[in-house]
N, C-alpha and C positions, 0 to 999 in steps of 0.2 A: 399669046395664050396658045397652048397646045391641047387638042382634044383627040382622044383615041377611043374607039368603040370596039369592044370584044363581045362576041355572041357566044353564049353558053347554052346548054340544053333548055333551061327554064327561064333565063333572064338575059338581059344585055347589061354589060358593065361599061359605063361612060367615065373615063378618067380625064380629069381636067387639071392642067398644070399651068403655072405662070400667073399673070395678072388678069383678073376678071373685073372689068369696069364697063361703063356705058358704051365705049367703042367696040369692045369685044363681045358684047351681049348678043348682037345680031348673029354672029357666027355660032355661038353656043346655042341660041334658040333654034337655028336651022338644023344643027346636028341633033339636038334633042327631039325635034319634031320628026326627023327622019327615022328615029328609033321607035316612035309611037305609031304602031300600025293600025290603031283604032279597034283592036280586038283583044282587050285585056293585056296590054303591054306590061311587062315587068322589068323595071329599070333599077339599077343601083348606080348612083352617081358618087364617084370617089373624089372628094375635094382635098385630100391630104397633100396634094402637090401645089395648092394655091398659095401665092405669096400675098398679093394685095387683092382686096375684095371691096366693092362698093355696092350700095343698095341697088343702083341702076344695073349693075352686072348680074345681080341675082334675079332680075326680072324674068329671064329666060328659064331659070330653074322653077320659079313659081308657076309660070304658064305651063311648063311641061308637067308639073305636079297636078294642075287642074285638068289638063287634057288626059293624063293617065287615069285619074280618078273617074272622069266622065266616061272613059272607054271601059270601065270595070277593071282596070289594072291596078298596079301597085308600084310606087316609087319609094326608094329609101336612099338616104344620104349617109355616107360614111366618111370618116376621117376629117370632118370639119372641125376647125378650132372653135372654142367656146364663143368667141366674138361673132363668128359666122353663124353658129347655131342661134345665137341671140338675135341677129339680124333676120334670119329666116323666120323665126318664131314671131318677130314683130311685124313682118311684112305679110304673113299669111294668117289664115284662120286655124283654130285648133283642129287637129286631126289630119291636116293636109300634108304636112311634112313629118316624116319619121327620120330621126337622126340616130345613128349608131356610132360607137367609138371606133369600130374596125370593120374591115371588109368581111371578116369571118362572122361577126355579129349580124351584119346585114344579110348575108347568105343564110345563116341559121334562122333569122326572123322570117325570111321569105319561104323557108322550107316548112315552117310550122304554122298552120292556119290560126291557131290560138293567139299567136303573137301579132297577127295582122289587124286585130280588132281595135287596137288603141295605139297611140304614139308611144315610142320607146322612151323611157325616162332619160333625162339629160345626164351626161357624164358627171360624176362627182367632181367638184372643183374646190379650189382653195377658198377660204372665207372671202366673202364678197367685199372687196375694198371699195368698189364703186358705190354700194349701198350705204356704207358708212359715210363716204364723202357727200352723198346726196342728202343724208339726214342732217349732217353738219351744216350744209348750205341752206337747207330748208329751215333750220332752226334760227339762222342768222338773218334770213330774208323776211321782210314783212309780208304777210299774206295779202293776196289780191283776189277779189271775187272773180270767178271764172269769166263772166261776161265782160268785165273790164279788161281782163288779161288778153282776150282775143279781139278787143276793139269793138265789141258789140255795145250799142247804146240801149238804153232802157225802152225806147220807143220802137224797137224792131218787132215786127209781127212774126 
């Protein structure tokens, strides 16, 4: 994994390329923490150069987003593929991660305070094939009560 940091007048751009997994997460986490100065840091993370991504690899991005928000700053992600955006949305809570389709969109969003108040809408994508597959699988599978599905017995307190 390659990480480069560029400093501009109002924000820092962190570009990540290669494979982002559990082994490379520590290096990414260290680089992102170095960018957060604790006084309203403004970061844009460019993920357009990523090849493979795992949830463990994205842990550093989530920690950086939480630290940035706690310091009164802002962090935006640009260039992420839809599957990476879906992973980020699933691993974080609403409003923590803002994803933009391009670097220009992230810069524009940072420049306009009105755009900072809520997460950017996700990029339009092709019709969701995964949703159709999920519905077909759910229709053919017998339903199981939630408690039984997770191995919970009825006598649990």
